TORMIDREN-36005 format. One record per residue (C-alpha): x, y, z. Coordinates in nm, 3 decimals. Each point is the difference from the previous one (the first is absolute). Layout:
BEGIN
+---------+---------+---------+
:      c1 :      c2 :      c3 :
+---------+---------+---------+
:       X :       Y :       Z :
...
+---------+---------+---------+
***
This chain:
BEGIN
+---------+---------+---------+
:      c1 :      c2 :      c3 :
+---------+---------+---------+
: -13.594 : -14.158 :   8.520 :
:   0.324 :   0.051 :   0.194 :
:   0.316 :  -0.158 :  -0.140 :
:  -0.161 :  -0.078 :  -0.336 :
:   0.238 :   0.075 :  -0.285 :
:  -0.126 :   0.211 :  -0.288 :
:   0.147 :  -0.008 :  -0.348 :
:  -0.223 :   0.283 :  -0.116 :
:   0.235 :   0.298 :   0.001 :
:  -0.146 :   0.230 :  -0.263 :
:   0.240 :   0.292 :  -0.001 :
:   0.306 :   0.150 :   0.174 :
:   0.026 :   0.379 :  -0.027 :
:   0.279 :   0.159 :   0.203 :
:  -0.064 :  -0.067 :   0.370 :
:  -0.350 :  -0.141 :  -0.064 :
:  -0.122 :  -0.343 :  -0.111 :
:  -0.349 :  -0.118 :  -0.093 :
:  -0.106 :  -0.353 :   0.097 :
:  -0.330 :  -0.137 :  -0.136 :
:  -0.248 :  -0.266 :   0.119 :
:   0.095 :   0.017 :   0.369 :
:  -0.219 :  -0.130 :   0.284 :
:  -0.037 :   0.119 :   0.361 :
:   0.288 :   0.243 :  -0.026 :
:  -0.015 :   0.306 :   0.228 :
:   0.124 :   0.357 :  -0.015 :
:   0.347 :   0.041 :   0.156 :
:   0.068 :  -0.374 :  -0.021 :
:   0.358 :  -0.108 :  -0.063 :
:   0.087 :  -0.224 :  -0.293 :
:   0.305 :  -0.184 :  -0.132 :
:   0.098 :   0.013 :  -0.365 :
:   0.175 :  -0.320 :  -0.107 :
:   0.225 :   0.063 :  -0.301 :
:   0.097 :  -0.259 :  -0.257 :
:   0.357 :  -0.013 :   0.140 :
:  -0.121 :  -0.082 :   0.352 :
:   0.036 :   0.355 :   0.133 :
:  -0.267 :   0.134 :   0.237 :
:  -0.115 :   0.361 :   0.021 :
:  -0.254 :   0.160 :   0.229 :
:  -0.303 :   0.202 :  -0.102 :
:  -0.297 :   0.163 :   0.171 :
:  -0.365 :   0.023 :  -0.111 :
:  -0.094 :   0.362 :  -0.068 :
:  -0.342 :  -0.044 :  -0.158 :
:  -0.263 :  -0.269 :  -0.065 :
:  -0.237 :   0.033 :  -0.295 :
:  -0.224 :  -0.307 :  -0.023 :
:   0.240 :  -0.289 :  -0.066 :
:   0.291 :   0.228 :  -0.097 :
:   0.270 :   0.098 :   0.249 :
:   0.231 :   0.296 :  -0.053 :
:   0.320 :  -0.056 :   0.197 :
:   0.299 :   0.219 :   0.083 :
:   0.346 :  -0.154 :  -0.037 :
:   0.248 :   0.032 :   0.285 :
:   0.282 :  -0.050 :  -0.248 :
:   0.056 :   0.087 :  -0.364 :
:  -0.230 :  -0.149 :  -0.261 :
:   0.300 :  -0.078 :  -0.220 :
:   0.028 :  -0.371 :  -0.078 :
:  -0.364 :  -0.090 :   0.068 :
:  -0.138 :  -0.199 :  -0.294 :
:  -0.382 :   0.008 :   0.033 :
:  -0.042 :  -0.329 :  -0.181 :
:   0.257 :  -0.195 :   0.202 :
:  -0.034 :   0.159 :   0.345 :
:  -0.249 :  -0.089 :   0.273 :
:  -0.152 :   0.191 :   0.292 :
:  -0.090 :  -0.141 :   0.341 :
:  -0.196 :   0.211 :   0.250 :
:   0.091 :  -0.067 :   0.364 :
:  -0.331 :   0.078 :   0.170 :
:   0.132 :   0.279 :   0.225 :
:   0.135 :   0.353 :  -0.019 :
:   0.364 :   0.084 :   0.066 :
:   0.140 :  -0.127 :   0.329 :
:   0.303 :   0.059 :   0.222 :
:   0.160 :  -0.273 :   0.207 :
:   0.072 :   0.129 :   0.351 :
:   0.165 :  -0.103 :   0.327 :
:   0.236 :   0.160 :   0.253 :
:   0.280 :  -0.070 :  -0.249 :
:  -0.101 :   0.287 :  -0.231 :
:   0.174 :   0.249 :   0.233 :
:   0.345 :   0.078 :  -0.135 :
:  -0.085 :  -0.126 :  -0.348 :
:  -0.019 :   0.174 :  -0.339 :
:  -0.270 :  -0.090 :  -0.255 :
:  -0.099 :   0.118 :  -0.345 :
:  -0.339 :   0.157 :  -0.072 :
:  -0.161 :  -0.344 :  -0.026 :
:   0.128 :  -0.118 :   0.339 :
:   0.282 :  -0.220 :  -0.132 :
:   0.335 :   0.012 :   0.186 :
:   0.276 :   0.190 :  -0.183 :
:   0.263 :  -0.001 :   0.276 :
:   0.159 :  -0.332 :  -0.095 :
:  -0.152 :  -0.181 :   0.299 :
:  -0.243 :  -0.292 :  -0.050 :
:  -0.378 :   0.040 :   0.026 :
:  -0.142 :   0.053 :   0.349 :
:  -0.178 :  -0.278 :   0.188 :
:  -0.352 :   0.135 :  -0.036 :
:  -0.244 :  -0.029 :   0.290 :
:  -0.286 :   0.126 :  -0.211 :
:  -0.079 :   0.154 :  -0.338 :
:  -0.197 :   0.326 :  -0.004 :
:  -0.186 :   0.168 :  -0.285 :
:   0.149 :   0.343 :  -0.063 :
:  -0.331 :   0.171 :  -0.087 :
:  -0.122 :   0.015 :   0.358 :
:  -0.273 :   0.238 :   0.106 :
:   0.076 :   0.325 :   0.184 :
:  -0.043 :   0.026 :   0.376 :
:  -0.362 :   0.038 :   0.105 :
:  -0.044 :   0.350 :   0.153 :
:  -0.199 :  -0.147 :   0.290 :
:   0.291 :  -0.231 :   0.086 :
:   0.258 :   0.279 :   0.002 :
:   0.175 :   0.143 :   0.307 :
:   0.100 :   0.366 :  -0.017 :
:   0.374 :   0.059 :  -0.068 :
:   0.162 :   0.163 :   0.304 :
:   0.354 :  -0.127 :   0.066 :
:   0.312 :   0.189 :  -0.108 :
:   0.241 :  -0.153 :  -0.252 :
:   0.348 :   0.150 :   0.007 :
:   0.162 :   0.035 :  -0.342 :
:   0.309 :   0.183 :   0.127 :
:  -0.077 :   0.292 :  -0.237 :
:  -0.077 :   0.329 :   0.177 :
:  -0.223 :   0.143 :  -0.273 :
:  -0.228 :  -0.305 :   0.037 :
:   0.029 :  -0.089 :   0.370 :
:  -0.009 :   0.358 :   0.127 :
:  -0.250 :   0.166 :  -0.234 :
:  -0.188 :  -0.259 :  -0.210 :
:  -0.007 :  -0.296 :   0.233 :
:  -0.059 :  -0.353 :  -0.127 :
:  -0.243 :  -0.206 :   0.209 :
:  -0.035 :  -0.377 :   0.013 :
:  -0.273 :  -0.109 :  -0.244 :
:   0.016 :   0.322 :  -0.205 :
:   0.029 :   0.045 :  -0.378 :
:   0.246 :   0.287 :  -0.056 :
:   0.121 :   0.037 :  -0.360 :
:   0.313 :   0.181 :  -0.119 :
:  -0.052 :   0.225 :  -0.303 :
:   0.326 :   0.035 :  -0.191 :
:   0.098 :   0.105 :  -0.351 :
:   0.248 :  -0.102 :  -0.265 :
:   0.358 :   0.053 :   0.115 :
:  -0.082 :   0.032 :   0.372 :
:   0.154 :  -0.249 :   0.248 :
:  -0.309 :  -0.204 :   0.092 :
:   0.205 :  -0.316 :  -0.054 :
:   0.245 :   0.097 :   0.274 :
:  -0.283 :   0.112 :   0.228 :
:  -0.183 :  -0.331 :  -0.043 :
:   0.316 :  -0.194 :   0.090 :
:   0.059 :   0.223 :   0.303 :
:  -0.352 :  -0.054 :   0.135 :
:   0.030 :  -0.376 :  -0.056 :
:   0.328 :  -0.005 :   0.196 :
:  -0.102 :   0.222 :   0.288 :
:  -0.375 :  -0.043 :   0.064 :
:  -0.098 :  -0.145 :   0.336 :
:  -0.284 :   0.003 :   0.254 :
:   0.116 :   0.223 :   0.284 :
:   0.062 :  -0.131 :   0.353 :
:  -0.156 :  -0.341 :  -0.063 :
:   0.143 :  -0.346 :  -0.039 :
:  -0.215 :  -0.098 :  -0.294 :
:   0.056 :  -0.211 :  -0.308 :
:   0.063 :   0.249 :  -0.280 :
:   0.046 :  -0.082 :  -0.367 :
:   0.033 :   0.184 :  -0.329 :
:  -0.168 :  -0.108 :  -0.324 :
:   0.165 :   0.185 :  -0.287 :
:  -0.147 :  -0.011 :  -0.351 :
:   0.189 :   0.163 :  -0.288 :
:  -0.233 :   0.040 :  -0.298 :
:   0.128 :   0.054 :  -0.353 :
:   0.348 :   0.115 :   0.102 :
:   0.324 :  -0.025 :  -0.197 :
:   0.265 :  -0.263 :   0.060 :
:   0.229 :   0.266 :   0.154 :
:  -0.271 :   0.103 :   0.248 :
:  -0.068 :  -0.363 :   0.092 :
:   0.374 :  -0.053 :   0.053 :
:   0.010 :   0.312 :   0.223 :
:  -0.282 :  -0.122 :   0.226 :
:   0.127 :  -0.358 :   0.030 :
:   0.359 :   0.107 :   0.075 :
:  -0.111 :   0.271 :   0.245 :
:  -0.223 :  -0.240 :   0.193 :
:   0.271 :  -0.265 :   0.013 :
:   0.276 :   0.245 :   0.098 :
:  -0.199 :   0.153 :   0.287 :
:  -0.153 :  -0.327 :   0.120 :
:  -0.354 :   0.122 :  -0.069 :
:  -0.055 :  -0.305 :  -0.221 :
:  -0.024 :  -0.216 :   0.313 :
:  -0.341 :   0.149 :   0.085 :
:  -0.114 :   0.073 :  -0.356 :
:  -0.202 :  -0.182 :  -0.264 :
:   0.089 :   0.141 :  -0.344 :
:  -0.196 :  -0.019 :  -0.324 :
:   0.185 :   0.130 :  -0.305 :
:  -0.178 :   0.068 :  -0.330 :
:   0.224 :   0.138 :  -0.274 :
:  -0.092 :   0.248 :  -0.271 :
:   0.039 :  -0.264 :  -0.272 :
:  -0.236 :  -0.246 :   0.172 :
:  -0.355 :  -0.034 :  -0.140 :
:  -0.264 :   0.254 :   0.102 :
:  -0.221 :  -0.271 :   0.150 :
:   0.281 :  -0.097 :   0.239 :
:   0.033 :   0.365 :   0.100 :
:  -0.367 :   0.004 :   0.096 :
:   0.048 :  -0.314 :   0.210 :
:   0.309 :   0.125 :   0.191 :
:  -0.166 :   0.227 :   0.263 :
:  -0.267 :  -0.263 :   0.059 :
:   0.271 :  -0.261 :   0.059 :
:   0.165 :   0.233 :   0.250 :
:  -0.324 :   0.071 :   0.185 :
:  -0.088 :  -0.368 :   0.016 :
:   0.337 :  -0.065 :   0.166 :
:  -0.062 :   0.294 :   0.236 :
:  -0.346 :  -0.127 :   0.096 :
:   0.142 :  -0.342 :   0.084 :
:   0.276 :   0.150 :   0.218 :
:  -0.237 :   0.247 :   0.170 :
:  -0.318 :  -0.195 :   0.058 :
:   0.130 :  -0.358 :   0.016 :
:   0.337 :   0.057 :   0.169 :
:  -0.098 :   0.312 :   0.204 :
:   0.275 :   0.219 :  -0.142 :
:  -0.002 :   0.377 :  -0.062 :
:   0.075 :   0.040 :  -0.369 :
:   0.106 :   0.308 :  -0.195 :
:  -0.078 :  -0.035 :  -0.371 :
:   0.197 :   0.222 :  -0.241 :
:  -0.124 :   0.006 :  -0.361 :
:   0.211 :   0.178 :  -0.262 :
:  -0.093 :   0.117 :  -0.263 :
:  -0.381 :   0.019 :  -0.013 :
:   0.028 :   0.205 :  -0.321 :
:   0.144 :  -0.305 :  -0.176 :
:  -0.289 :  -0.207 :   0.133 :
:  -0.253 :   0.252 :  -0.135 :
:   0.173 :   0.002 :  -0.340 :
:  -0.029 :  -0.379 :  -0.008 :
:  -0.373 :   0.031 :   0.073 :
:  -0.030 :   0.240 :  -0.293 :
:   0.194 :  -0.235 :  -0.229 :
:  -0.221 :  -0.298 :   0.082 :
:  -0.314 :   0.214 :  -0.029 :
:   0.107 :   0.121 :  -0.345 :
:   0.071 :  -0.357 :  -0.110 :
:  -0.356 :  -0.093 :   0.103 :
:  -0.131 :   0.305 :  -0.195 :
:  -0.177 :   0.144 :   0.301 :
:  -0.125 :   0.358 :  -0.011 :
:   0.273 :   0.218 :   0.155 :
:  -0.054 :   0.266 :   0.265 :
:   0.232 :   0.284 :   0.115 :
:   0.340 :  -0.002 :  -0.175 :
:  -0.085 :  -0.335 :  -0.157 :
:  -0.019 :  -0.187 :   0.333 :
:  -0.294 :  -0.238 :   0.055 :
:  -0.308 :   0.138 :   0.171 :
:   0.028 :  -0.261 :   0.276 :
:   0.350 :   0.111 :   0.111 :
:  -0.139 :   0.160 :   0.319 :
:  -0.167 :  -0.329 :   0.096 :
:   0.314 :  -0.192 :  -0.087 :
:   0.218 :   0.228 :   0.214 :
:  -0.246 :  -0.035 :   0.287 :
:   0.018 :  -0.381 :  -0.025 :
:   0.374 :   0.032 :   0.072 :
:   0.017 :   0.285 :   0.252 :
:  -0.293 :  -0.119 :   0.211 :
:   0.176 :  -0.328 :   0.077 :
:   0.210 :   0.194 :   0.253 :
:  -0.118 :   0.055 :   0.355 :
:  -0.066 :  -0.166 :   0.334 :
:  -0.269 :  -0.256 :   0.081 :
:  -0.183 :  -0.042 :   0.329 :
:   0.127 :  -0.288 :   0.215 :
:   0.312 :  -0.033 :  -0.219 :
:   0.344 :   0.090 :   0.135 :
:   0.155 :   0.065 :  -0.340 :
:  -0.038 :   0.299 :  -0.230 :
:   0.078 :   0.115 :  -0.354 :
:   0.135 :   0.351 :  -0.052 :
:   0.048 :   0.110 :  -0.360 :
:   0.228 :   0.250 :  -0.173 :
:  -0.079 :   0.007 :  -0.374 :
:   0.251 :   0.205 :  -0.199 :
:  -0.090 :   0.158 :  -0.333 :
:   0.164 :   0.238 :  -0.244 :
:  -0.228 :   0.284 :  -0.108 :
:   0.018 :   0.037 :  -0.380 :
:   0.125 :   0.350 :  -0.084 :
:   0.001 :   0.080 :   0.377 :
:  -0.380 :   0.032 :  -0.024 :
:  -0.190 :  -0.067 :   0.323 :
:  -0.328 :   0.010 :  -0.194 :
:   0.102 :  -0.291 :  -0.224 :
:  -0.244 :  -0.293 :   0.043 :
:   0.255 :  -0.221 :   0.180 :
:   0.085 :   0.232 :   0.295 :
:  -0.350 :   0.150 :  -0.010 :
:  -0.179 :  -0.333 :   0.050 :
:   0.261 :  -0.121 :   0.247 :
:  -0.055 :   0.310 :   0.213 :
:  -0.374 :  -0.070 :   0.021 :
:   0.052 :  -0.350 :   0.139 :
:   0.301 :   0.039 :   0.230 :
:   0.046 :   0.193 :   0.325 :
:   0.226 :   0.280 :  -0.114 :
:   0.315 :   0.023 :  -0.212 :
:   0.372 :   0.072 :   0.030 :
:   0.109 :   0.224 :  -0.289 :
:   0.357 :   0.027 :  -0.126 :
:   0.106 :   0.344 :  -0.121 :
:   0.230 :   0.070 :  -0.295 :
:   0.114 :   0.341 :   0.131 :
:   0.114 :  -0.153 :   0.330 :
:   0.186 :  -0.271 :  -0.191 :
:   0.180 :   0.265 :  -0.206 :
:   0.120 :   0.147 :   0.332 :
:   0.149 :  -0.343 :   0.088 :
:  -0.253 :  -0.057 :   0.279 :
:  -0.063 :  -0.372 :   0.039 :
:  -0.252 :  -0.141 :   0.035 :
:  -0.166 :   0.296 :  -0.179 :
:  -0.335 :  -0.024 :   0.179 :
:  -0.227 :   0.304 :  -0.038 :
:  -0.154 :  -0.001 :   0.346 :
:  -0.240 :   0.289 :  -0.070 :
:  -0.162 :  -0.184 :  -0.292 :
:   0.012 :  -0.339 :   0.170 :
:  -0.264 :  -0.129 :   0.237 :
:  -0.058 :  -0.296 :   0.226 :
:  -0.369 :   0.001 :   0.092 :
:   0.058 :  -0.241 :   0.290 :
:   0.307 :   0.167 :   0.151 :
:  -0.188 :   0.118 :   0.309 :
:  -0.102 :  -0.359 :   0.077 :
:   0.358 :  -0.126 :   0.034 :
:   0.174 :   0.276 :   0.196 :
:  -0.003 :   0.141 :   0.351 :
:   0.064 :  -0.132 :   0.348 :
:   0.066 :  -0.377 :   0.022 :
:   0.029 :  -0.014 :  -0.381 :
:   0.278 :   0.240 :  -0.095 :
:   0.035 :   0.289 :   0.248 :
:  -0.238 :   0.236 :   0.177 :
:   0.115 :   0.309 :  -0.193 :
:  -0.014 :  -0.155 :  -0.348 :
:  -0.337 :   0.139 :  -0.112 :
:   0.074 :   0.357 :   0.117 :
:   0.350 :  -0.009 :  -0.147 :
:  -0.128 :  -0.133 :  -0.333 :
:  -0.252 :   0.286 :  -0.035 :
:   0.256 :   0.264 :   0.092 :
:   0.262 :  -0.129 :  -0.244 :
:  -0.255 :  -0.007 :  -0.283 :
:  -0.113 :   0.354 :   0.077 :
:   0.349 :   0.146 :   0.042 :
:   0.134 :  -0.164 :  -0.315 :
:  -0.297 :   0.128 :  -0.203 :
:   0.050 :   0.355 :   0.132 :
:   0.373 :  -0.023 :  -0.079 :
:  -0.066 :  -0.118 :  -0.355 :
:  -0.244 :   0.286 :  -0.063 :
:   0.242 :   0.254 :   0.147 :
:   0.278 :  -0.135 :  -0.219 :
:  -0.215 :   0.043 :  -0.313 :
:  -0.082 :   0.356 :   0.106 :
:   0.367 :   0.074 :   0.063 :
:   0.085 :  -0.132 :  -0.347 :
:  -0.245 :   0.246 :  -0.156 :
:   0.051 :   0.312 :   0.215 :
:   0.352 :  -0.052 :   0.134 :
:   0.139 :  -0.078 :   0.345 :
:  -0.036 :   0.357 :   0.130 :
:  -0.375 :  -0.002 :  -0.061 :
:  -0.086 :  -0.270 :   0.254 :
:  -0.005 :   0.025 :   0.379 :
:   0.261 :  -0.140 :   0.236 :
:  -0.248 :  -0.266 :   0.113 :
:  -0.076 :  -0.103 :  -0.358 :
:   0.373 :  -0.032 :  -0.064 :
:   0.027 :  -0.236 :   0.298 :
:  -0.276 :  -0.209 :  -0.154 :
:   0.193 :  -0.009 :  -0.330 :
:   0.307 :  -0.124 :   0.185 :
:  -0.216 :  -0.255 :   0.182 :
:  -0.142 :  -0.136 :  -0.330 :
:   0.348 :  -0.037 :  -0.148 :
:   0.134 :  -0.171 :   0.312 :
:  -0.310 :  -0.221 :   0.017 :
:   0.067 :  -0.134 :  -0.350 :
:   0.372 :  -0.040 :   0.068 :
:  -0.023 :  -0.157 :   0.347 :
:  -0.344 :  -0.165 :   0.026 :
:  -0.092 :  -0.111 :  -0.352 :
:   0.351 :  -0.073 :  -0.129 :
:   0.127 :  -0.320 :   0.158 :
:   0.111 :  -0.211 :  -0.296 :
:  -0.105 :  -0.357 :  -0.070 :
:   0.215 :  -0.171 :   0.262 :
:  -0.080 :   0.188 :   0.322 :
:  -0.254 :  -0.175 :   0.221 :
:  -0.140 :   0.247 :   0.254 :
:  -0.202 :  -0.104 :   0.301 :
:  -0.317 :   0.195 :   0.068 :
:   0.174 :   0.155 :   0.303 :
:   0.278 :   0.132 :  -0.223 :
:  -0.254 :   0.137 :  -0.249 :
:  -0.197 :   0.183 :   0.271 :
:   0.316 :   0.140 :   0.161 :
:   0.119 :   0.138 :  -0.335 :
:  -0.336 :   0.173 :  -0.033 :
:   0.043 :   0.172 :   0.338 :
:   0.356 :   0.105 :  -0.086 :
:  -0.131 :   0.170 :  -0.314 :
:  -0.282 :   0.178 :   0.184 :
:   0.258 :   0.165 :   0.226 :
:   0.083 :   0.217 :  -0.304 :
:  -0.336 :   0.171 :   0.055 :
:  -0.114 :   0.214 :   0.294 :
:  -0.190 :  -0.188 :   0.265 :
:  -0.297 :   0.230 :  -0.061 :
:  -0.037 :  -0.146 :  -0.351 :
:  -0.065 :  -0.354 :   0.125 :
:  -0.376 :   0.053 :   0.004 :
:  -0.093 :  -0.359 :  -0.087 :
:   0.183 :  -0.162 :   0.291 :
:  -0.129 :  -0.046 :   0.353 :
:   0.197 :   0.210 :   0.250 :
:   0.096 :  -0.306 :   0.207 :
:   0.178 :  -0.149 :  -0.301 :
:   0.180 :   0.329 :  -0.069 :
:   0.123 :   0.003 :   0.361 :
:   0.113 :  -0.363 :  -0.023 :
:   0.159 :  -0.016 :  -0.346 :
:   0.069 :   0.355 :  -0.128 :
:   0.195 :   0.107 :   0.310 :
+---------+---------+---------+
***
């Protein structure tokens, strides 16, 4: 029964502990370990076998004496205390304040393992979110309620890009409550310090709820961190009618924590040693984003992950791509050319971009301009490769103009640094300026009325 204390700890092995002769204890239930010195530590039920409970420790097992320690199960899974006061606050992966300010005055306590949004209750994403980054806003548009991951790799500046999006993101042309929920998963102390200082310096902290899980924190806390963040986002979106952008970095650390816990439980591994249920687990996180009928609020999600060995076929990016609506891919070659953010627009894709652009959303010419820029940049890249093989004299004058366009496109359109916040008007106007490098006859993907209005 709940709150009964058990003195039947059989064994402590690393992050796991076996408790015998338990009654009415459930999977995922939270427990308190009471040490002989009065210290309390949290644990979570991983497995029930008859009257035996296998629990995962949230803290180190060092100092737990099985004969002198007791366990009390609390009768519920992990919860997060929420109210309007969570905005502007910084918490650890278990939802405890780490910003030196006292606990919030909680209006309610929510279980973090909520169900995903019912597909029947969903409303289709269709409103533009401006990030201030041309490569996203102009070509791979983010739409309110969308799940659009960023695929990065070791050494690429996804940290700076995440901070930039958190600072600059807004719903265009609407006076709406907008908030950021930022969850840093398994990051180093230096990275945590970067995010906290950046948010404070720019004032972004005033509209942000931060959850910070460090690399030296237990794996079970790492698994809880994105669920904490999404629980906070659901409260802000569906109880307080706010539009919330959730940024999760780094999903790779989350997946590695899943693998660590799975190995500790001696489960049969799947691809690359990850558990076979990782797809389902990812879906239980990503599918909590979206819009709900008859609700004013929304949850838009940007999960960030580092692809091991730059491999897009690795299970983490592979499974993420199946569940989400596109991906933004960072490119190492662009980064070597000092282009920041180094977004590879030809490999990237936002499957919902057409739903958030056009007249009354961004601008009437956006869709035509987007298609023409994609096409012209791709032609320029191919011509540049051909010129590198055969020499400059072997390509036509038109192809050479496309090569110049591709180089200028990277320099002027993609390269904007991490501090420039462009409006969608500025992004579209830069696109038209670049197209003037090409003959008007080459603008085959743009309606003539837009050429007359913007090209001339």
